[in-house]
N, C-alpha and C positions, 0 to 999 in steps of 0.2 A: 504494500500501498504505500503510495507516496505523500510526502509531506509538503509543507511550505519551505522547509528548508531543503527539500529534495524534490522538486516536481518532476524531475525526469525519471524517476525510479520506475525500475521495470526492464523486463528483457524482451527486446523485440524479435529476437530468433524463438522465444518460446509461444508469442503471439502469431508470427508467420507460420510455425508448426501448427498452430491451431487452425489457422486457415487453411493449410494444406491437408488436415484432416477433413475439415467440412468438403473442399474440394473433392478430396478422393470419395468421401461418401455421395457426393452429387453423381461423379462419374459412376460409381458402382448403382446408383438407382437408374442411371440412364441405360446401364447395360441390362438393369432388371426390367425395363419398360420393354426392350427387345426381346428378351426371354419371356415375358408375359405375353407378348403379341404371338410368339410361337407357342406357347403352351395354350392360348386360347384356341388357335387354328388347329392344334392337335386334338384338343380336347372336344372340339366339336365333331371330329370323326373317330373318335376312340369308342370302344366298345366295353368301357369299363363296367365291372359289376360291383366290385368290392368297395368303390367310392362313388359319391355322387357327381357325375359328369355335369349334370345341370347347375349344381351349386357351385362347382369349381368355375363353370364359364362366367356364372353370374357375378362372383368374387373378382374374378380377373377383369371383367369389363368395368367394376366399380372402381377398382384401384386404380386404373391408369389416370384420371384425372388428380386423384388425390396425390399419387407420388408425383406427377408432375409438379404438382403445388410445393410439395417438399423439395424438389430438385431446385425450383426457382429461391425458395427460402435458404438452402444451403448455399447456393451461389452468391445470395445477397449477403450471407453471413460471412463467407469468406472474403467477399470484397471488402466489407466492413472492417475486418480484421486486417486486411492488407493496408486498408488506408489508415486505420489507428497506429499500426506499426510504423508506417512512415511519417506521420506525424510526432510520434513520439522519439524517432531517431532526429528529427529535426529539433526538438524541445531538448534532447539530451546532449545535441551539439551547440544549441545556444546557451544552454545552462553553463557548460564547459568554460565558453568564452567569457560570459558575465561573471563567474565564480574567479576566473584568471583576473579580471578587471577589478573585481572587488578585492581580491587578496592585494592587488598593487595599490588600489587607493586606501585601503586600510594601512598598509605599510608607510605609506606616505603620511596619513593622520598621525600614526604613531611616532614617527620621526619629527613631525612637528611639535607633537605634545611634550615631547622627553627631549627637545632641544638638539636633535641630531641633525637638523638640516643647515646646510650652510648655505646663507643668502647672499654670498659675494658673487657680483657678475664680473665677466672677463674686462669690462671697461672701467671698474672701480680702481680709483685712483689710490685711495687710503686702505692701509691694512686693518685699521681699526675702523669699522662703520659706525656711524652716530647711531644712537639707540632709536632715534625718530626714525631713521631710514629701515633700520631693521626690523622694527615694530610694524611699520607700514607693509613691509615686505610680509612679514610672518602674517598679518591678517589677511593680506590678498591671497597668500599661499591657503591659508585656512578656507576661505571662500571658494577658492577653485576646487579644492579636494573634498570640499562639504557638498559643492554643486554636482562633481563627479559621483559621490556616493549616493545623492538624492536620485540623479539620473538613472544608476543602476538599480536602485530601489523600484523606480518606476518601470523599467524594462523587467526587472524580476516579477513585478506584480502582473505585468503582461503576459509573462512565461507562466504565471500561476492560472490566469485567465484562459491562456490557451489550451493548458491541460485539462482545465475542467470542461471547456468545450469539447476537446478531443473525447473524454471520458463520456460526456453527456451524448454526443454523436454516435460514438460505438455503442452505448446502452440502448439509445434509440434506434440503431440501426440491426442491433441483435435482439430486437423486441421478440424476434420469433425464435428464442432461447431454446424454446420447448418444442423446436419444428421436429425433435425425436419423439416426442409424445412420451409415452410410458416406456419407450425403449430405453429412455435414459439411464434407468436404474440398472441396467444390463451393463454398464460401463463402470459401474461404483466398485468400490473396495468390498461392499456387501456382497455383491453379486459374485466377485472373484472368490469370496470363500463361502458362497451358499452351495448346497448339495445340490445333485442332479434333481432330485424329486422337487426341490423348491424351485428350481429353474424351471420344470415343467409346469409345476401349479401356476408360476409366471406367464409362462407363454401360453396357458390356457384361458388366461384374462385378457389377453391383447386383442385389438380390432384386427381384421384382415389388411388395413394398412400398416399397422405398427408391426405385425408380423412379417409384411412384406419388406418393409424396412431393415428391420432387425437383421432379418437373414442375408439380406444383400450387402449390410454395413457391417456385419460382425460375424464373418464366416468361422471364425475360431470357436465361437458359441455351439454351432453345428457339430463339428468335431468333438468338442468336449462332452455332447449329448450321446453321441453314438460311437466313440472310441471304446469299444467293448467287445465281448463275445457275442455270439448269435442269440443266446438266452436272454442276454441282458438287453441286447438291441430290440429283441421282441417285446419285452416288458415294456421298455421305455415308449416303443410307438405305440403300443396298447394304453398307455397313460394320456399320451396326446389327444386333445379333441380335435375332431375332423378338420376344422379351420387350420389348425397348425399343422397337421398332416399335410393337407393341401399346399399350404403355403412353402413347407420343406421341399414338396416335389419340384414346385415351380420355381424356388429360390435356390436349391442347391441340388441339381439334378446329377449331377456326376457323383457326388459322395452319396445320395440317397439310391441311385442305380447300382451301388457297388456293396450294399450293406447286407449281409447275411442276417436274417432274422426279420426282414421286413417280407410282407407279402409280395407275391410273385407280379401280380396286377400293379401294384405300386411302384414296384422297381421297373416294369416295362414301360410304365407311364413317363418315369424319370429319365429313362434312357431314349425315349423318343425326343426328348428334349435335350438330352446329352449329346447325342451324336450330331445335332444342328451346328453345334461349335466346331467339330470336325468337317463338316461339309463346308463351313467358312473357310478353314483352313486349307481344304483342298481347291476351294475355288481360287483362294490366294496364291498356292503354290504353282496351278496351272496356270495362272496369269503371269507368273517369273518364270515359269518354263518358255511360255509364249513369248516373253520379250528377249529371253536369252536367245531363242533360236532365230529370231528377227535378227538379232545383232552378231550373229556368228560370221566371223571373216570368211568368205569363201573364194578368197583370191588363189591364183594358180598355186602360190607359195604355201598357202594354209589348208587346201582343199581337202586333203587326206584326214586331218585332224578336226576341220569343221564337219565334215560328213559323219565321222565316227562319233561326236558329241550330238549329231542330229539323230543319229540311230539310238543313241542312249535316251536322249531327250523323248523320242519317240515310245520306246519302253516303258520309261517312267510314265508318262501320260495314260498308257495303256494300263497300267497298275491303279493309278490315280482313278481312272474312269470305271474300274471295276470296283473300288471300295465306293465310289461315290453312288454309282447304280444301286449297291447294295444297301446303303445307309438311306438313300431317298425311299427305297422300300420301306424302310423302318419308319422314316418320317411319317409315310403314308398311312403306316397301320398294317401293311403287308407281310412285314419280319416282326417278329417279337424279341427283343433283346434284354435278357435278364441280367446281362453285364456286357459294357463295352468299355474297355480301356486300352486302347490301340497301343500307347506308349509302353505299356507293361505286358503286352501280348495276351490281354485277358478279353474272353469274349464266350458267352453263354447265349445260345439262341434256344428259345422255347417255343415248342408246339403244341397247339392245343390250348384251351382256356380253363384255368381252375375254376371250378364251382363245386357245390354241394353234391354234384352227381358224378364227380370226378372219383374214378374207382382204381385206376393204374397211375402209378408215377415211374417213369422211367428216366434213368441218368446214362447216356450214351457217352463213353469215353473213347476217342480216337485214339491211334497209335503213332508211332515213330513217325517224325517228318510232319506231323499236322502244324499248319500254320494259319495266319489271318486269311491268306489270301483263299485257301480252301473253303472258308466260310462264304467268301464273296462270290465264288464261282459254283457254289452249291455241291462240292464233292462230297462233304461228309452229313449230309442231312437226309440222303435219299431213304434209309432205313427208318429212323425215327419218323420222317413225314408218313412212310406207307402205313406203319401201325396206328398213327393218331388218324389218318384217314379211315382205316379200317373199323377203328375203335374211338368214336367220339368221346368216350368217358374215360380218356387218355390224357395225360399231359407229359411230354417229353421234353429234355434238355440235352441239347448237343453241348458237352462241356469242354473248354480250354482254359483254364486260370492259369496263366502265365507260360511261359515257355516250355516246349515239350521237346523230347529228345530230337537233336536235328534240326529244330525250328530255325527258318533262316533270319529270324530276329535275334538270335542268341550269338554270343561271342564265338561259340564253337558251333559251326552249322556245317550241313552236307551229310551225305549218306554215312560215310565212315565215321564222323562225330557222332551222329544220331545212333549208330549202333554201339558205340563204347557208352553212351549216356543211358541209351535204352536197357542196357545191362548192367547200370550202376546201383548198388544199393544206396549209396548216399544221395544220388537223384531221386530217387522213389522216396526217401525219407523226407525230403524237401517237400515233395508235392504232395505226399499223403496227408499230411495235417490240413492242408488249404482244401482239399477235397472233402475232408471229413467236416470242416467247418460248412462248406457250402451245403452238406447234406443235412447238417443240424438245421441250417437256416430252413431248407425246404420243409423238414420234418415238423417245424413251428407253425407255418401256414395253415391256419384254419380251414383253408379250402383243399388243403392236400395233407392233413394229419392222418385220415381215416384210409387214405389210398395204398394199395400195395405197392410196396417199393421195389423195382428191377434194376440193377446196375449191369449193363452191358459194356464190356470192354474188349476193342480190338487190339490185337497185338500187345505193345506196350501199355495201352490202356488198362489192361487187367492187372499190371504192377501197381499201376496208379490206384486202382479200386482198393486192393488188397493192402496195399499201404494205408489207405484211408481206414480201412478196417482195424488196422494195428492201432491207429489214431481214435477210435471209438465209432466209426461210422458202422449203420447196422442196416441191413437189406434183409427183404425176404426171399430173394433170388439174387445169385450173381451168376451172369452169363460170360464165358469166355468165348470170343469168337476168334479162332486160332490165338489164344492168349499167350503172354510170353512166359511169365513166372510170378511167384509169390515171395515175399519177403521172409526170410528165415525166421523172423519174428512172428510171423503170421500163423495162427491157429484157426481153423474153419468154426464158424459159428454153430453150434448144434441147432439154430432156429433158423438157419438159411439153407437154402438148396443150392447147390453149387452144379454147373453143367458147361460142357465144353462142346462145342460144333466148328469143326477144323474139315479143311481138304488136307490132302498130304500136300504140304506146300514147303516154302524155302525155311520157314520158321522151324517147322515140324522136324525137317532132316537136321536142323542145327540143334533143337533140343535132344534129338536121340544121341548127340555126341557128349551131351553133359555139359556144354558150355554156356548155357542160357540160364542164368539165374542159379547157378551150382546146381541144376538138375532139380529143382524145386518147380516143376511145370505141372499144368492142369492135367494132363495125361498119364503123369507119373505119380499123380497123388490119390489117394483113396478118397478124398473130399468130393472129388468131382465125378458126375456121372457123364459118360460119353458112349458113343456108338462107333461104329466103323467110320473110317473117312468117307467124307461124300466125294463122289466124282466129278470132276469139272469137264467141260466139252472136249477139252484136249488131253491126251494122254501124256503123264509125267515122265514117261521115258521114251527115247528114241533109238535107234540103233545106229552104230557106227558103220564103218565100211565093210568090217568083217561081220556085222550082224550082231555084235555084242550090245546088250542094252546100257545106255547111258543116259543120266537125268537131264530134263531139258528145263534148264533153270529159268527161262522166261516164264515157261508155263507154271512152274513152282512159285514165281513171284505172282503171276497174274491169279493163281489159285488163293495165296494168301490176302491179295486185295479184295478179290471177289466176295469173300465171307461176309464182309462186311457193308455190302450194297445191295440195292434193290434190283439189281441186274437179272433178266430173265432166266439166266443160266445158273442163278442161285436160288431158284424156287424152292427146291427141297429144303434147303437151311431156313428160308422164311416161313415155310409152312410148319416146319417143326418148331421153330422158335415162338411163331404165334401160338401154337399148341401150349408150348410150356407156359408162357405169360397168361394166357387168357383161359385155358383149358379148354 
């Protein structure tokens, strides 16, 4: 607090920091308006059954003008604080000048009062000045220094008035100091020390506008609420009133779309908004590539390099276009993403709609070399799509939460690296708990709780599933589609049915040598039921020039891949698998 003796008291950098905070919140709310516009468009075309679509749309429509008003208020506050900081800086500068002048005047006055001033002038002819002359000069000097002090006092009073005026103007311009309404409490030390239950109770008292503002301007609060295990996330979500749930979906879609423990339909709704951010990034990346190709130097001296780069750009465009097409289908409601985090190679696609009629829940985990691009081109979704189409009371999830062995997004990629990682106990130990958390979240979904759970693992996918069982996952049935191996720590759950479906393929040949998973493979385990190998359309053996049988490795690889597809040549597997799951 400033005083009469120190009218320039205050820290301009602190005031400017407050201005930047308000500007940042205004920018966050501008982003929120864009997000809300997308949320409204998506909500109007969605088929939600677990949340109220109509209530969501109504709230979004009502929020827009209120948030726009808040943005203007925050901008005005930021400008007022910036102006106040500038005025205070000027006052502090003038105060320093006046203080220096006053110190000089006080020194002169002291010298006069205590006879330390020499009144002799250069043209004086007498060493000893007459008293009358000395007194006259002393009186004149007293008048001058007194006038100087009086003038400084006047200027000091003006400085005080300027500070009062600056304070009054700032207070006036910050009349909307409560622009953040009831959300202001969440920035206090009381909120920092409050329990999550208290925070949720406060959230449930906020208006739709306050909720939207809080989520947009305090993302750390949302993380604080939901940085927990699936059971706790589920409990906290159930504590939230519907307006708070809807505001969180609209305001923090990336986080909400990744939380195990949230209902599947809420996560799908969040990820429809979440992928819009990536679509904008793709548009920007495409524009950058277009600009680069337009600027390539195609002169004779550089043509080889330029055309090589042009080919690279064309391939990059092709990859981006595939991703864009897939994500646009998600925005349009044709794909349902339970999880989407491209940066961390995380994607889970959901098929079917959870409801009170859902009877089967299927988790399909693909195998080695599975990557994001395979979701974009539909390579992995054929089998789950087929079963959900045949049985509408089913919901299936195609699962890839993080890098898989040989994933092109990893530091070690390609077939050789993929084979090494696919046979790595450490790799499975890292991936197993992640899948276990995913399954725990599904089991908590009220619309999926009573469904029979089946996990289907192709190749390395079985290692992932059984590693998840080691971490606590439980299934009614586990299906191996030419499954690779089980961790040595794994023991079969007596309440789970284990079955293997395989052709004679490249993995089965390798398993026969004992080098895959230390020999702990489905067809070498008493836990798994299995029959004879299925027969593919091509024989696995050919003959050499002498008529001796030799393995056809292409056919063996085709057989390994075929078992997890909806290929017509895989009908025998599909029929038996359907019978196993649905009876």
